C-alpha positions as CSV (number, residue, x, y, z in Angstrom):
1,M,127.3,70.7,103.0
2,N,125.0,73.1,101.4
3,L,122.7,74.7,103.7
4,H,119.0,76.1,102.9
5,P,118.0,79.6,104.6
6,R,114.9,77.9,106.0
7,W,117.3,75.1,107.5
8,V,119.5,77.9,109.0
9,V,116.5,79.7,110.6
10,G,115.3,76.6,112.3
11,F,118.8,75.8,113.3
12,V,119.4,79.3,114.9
13,D,115.8,79.2,116.4
14,G,117.0,76.2,118.3
15,E,120.6,76.6,118.7
16,G,121.6,80.3,118.0
17,C,122.3,83.2,120.3
18,F,122.0,87.0,119.7
19,H,124.2,88.4,122.6
20,I,124.7,91.8,123.7
21,G,127.6,92.0,126.1
22,I,128.3,95.0,128.1
23,S,131.6,95.2,130.1
24,K,134.1,97.8,131.6
25,N,137.0,98.8,129.3
26,P,139.0,101.6,130.3
27,T,140.1,102.2,126.8
28,M,136.6,103.2,125.6
29,K,135.2,106.8,125.8
30,S,132.6,105.9,128.3
31,G,134.6,103.2,130.1
32,I,132.0,100.8,128.9
33,Q,132.1,98.5,126.0
34,V,129.1,97.3,124.3
35,L,129.8,93.9,122.3
36,P,126.9,92.5,120.2
37,E,127.6,89.0,118.7
38,F,125.8,86.2,117.0
39,V,127.0,82.8,118.4
40,I,126.0,79.1,117.9
41,T,127.8,76.5,120.2
42,Q,128.0,72.8,119.4
43,H,129.7,69.7,120.5
44,K,132.8,68.9,118.6
45,R,131.0,66.0,116.9
46,D,128.9,68.7,115.0
47,V,131.8,70.9,113.9
48,Q,131.0,70.4,110.4
49,V,127.7,72.2,110.8
50,L,129.6,75.2,112.3
51,Y,132.1,75.3,109.5
52,A,129.0,75.1,107.1
53,L,127.4,78.1,108.7
54,K,130.6,80.1,108.5
55,A,130.7,79.2,104.6
56,F,127.0,80.0,104.5
57,F,127.1,83.6,106.0
58,K,130.7,84.2,104.5
59,C,131.8,85.7,107.9
60,G,132.7,84.9,111.4
61,I,135.1,82.4,113.1
62,V,134.9,78.8,114.5
63,R,136.8,78.1,117.6
64,H,137.1,76.0,120.7
65,E,135.3,77.2,123.8
66,K,136.0,74.2,126.0
67,P,137.7,70.8,125.2
68,N,134.5,69.4,123.6
69,I,132.6,72.5,122.6
70,L,133.2,74.7,119.6
71,C,131.3,77.9,118.6
72,F,130.6,79.9,115.4
73,R,130.9,83.4,116.3
74,V,130.2,86.8,114.4
75,R,131.4,89.9,116.2
76,E,132.4,92.2,113.5
77,R,129.8,94.9,113.4
78,K,130.0,95.3,109.7
79,A,129.2,91.8,109.2
80,L,126.5,91.8,111.7
81,E,124.8,94.9,110.1
82,T,125.4,93.9,106.4
83,I,124.9,89.8,106.5
84,I,123.4,88.7,109.8
85,I,120.6,91.3,110.2
86,P,119.5,91.3,106.5
87,F,119.4,87.6,106.6
88,F,117.1,87.3,109.6
89,E,115.2,90.1,108.2
90,K,114.3,88.4,105.2
91,H,114.1,85.0,106.6
92,K,112.1,85.4,109.9
93,L,112.8,83.4,113.1
94,K,109.9,81.4,114.3
95,T,110.1,81.2,118.0
96,R,110.9,83.8,120.9
97,K,114.4,83.9,119.4
98,R,112.7,86.5,117.0
99,Q,112.4,88.8,120.0
100,D,116.0,88.3,120.9
101,F,117.1,89.2,117.3
102,L,114.7,92.3,117.3
103,K,116.5,93.6,120.4
104,F,119.9,92.8,118.9
105,R,119.0,94.6,115.7
106,R,117.9,97.6,117.7
107,V,121.2,97.7,119.7
108,L,123.2,97.7,116.5
109,K,121.1,100.6,115.2
110,M,121.9,102.6,118.4
111,M,125.5,101.8,117.9
112,S,125.5,103.1,114.2
113,E,124.0,106.1,115.6
114,G,126.7,106.6,118.4
115,L,124.4,106.1,121.3
116,H,126.6,103.4,122.9
117,L,129.1,106.3,123.5
118,S,127.0,108.0,126.2
119,T,126.0,107.1,129.6
120,E,122.4,107.4,128.9
121,G,122.7,105.3,125.6
122,I,124.5,102.5,127.5
123,E,121.9,102.6,130.1
124,E,119.1,102.3,127.4
125,I,121.1,99.5,125.8
126,R,121.2,97.7,129.2
127,I,117.4,98.0,129.8
128,L,116.7,96.7,126.3
129,R,119.1,93.8,126.7
130,E,117.4,92.8,130.1
131,S,113.8,93.3,128.9
132,P,111.9,90.1,128.7
133,S,112.1,88.4,125.3
134,T,108.3,88.2,125.2
135,K,107.9,92.1,125.0
136,E,107.3,93.7,121.5
137,I,110.3,95.7,120.4
């Protein structure tokens, strides 16, 4: 299955998620872990689409989430910064998902600057994550 960038943008507009997880982790310097991830979830009958997306982006994994649900997930920061972010900068999302992407991109930039390692930086990430997607970033 060959995917066209415009099709990928439309599919992600409808089905994709730019998630910013924040959780306690005693192994982290601050005790808090920031985990950005790009995720697309589908019913198992559409698993070929997830594998096509994995091949298209040349990164990520496809795995079972629930018995009939699978997801394509990219968590590796290098892949997010060098593949996912540049793709969606070049091929712009058309829905409110664009605002989610802009927040996601900003959090990754903050992480590359080490801001996620301080209490203040984590709080700034938390506020950004929880801000409405209609707000300009």
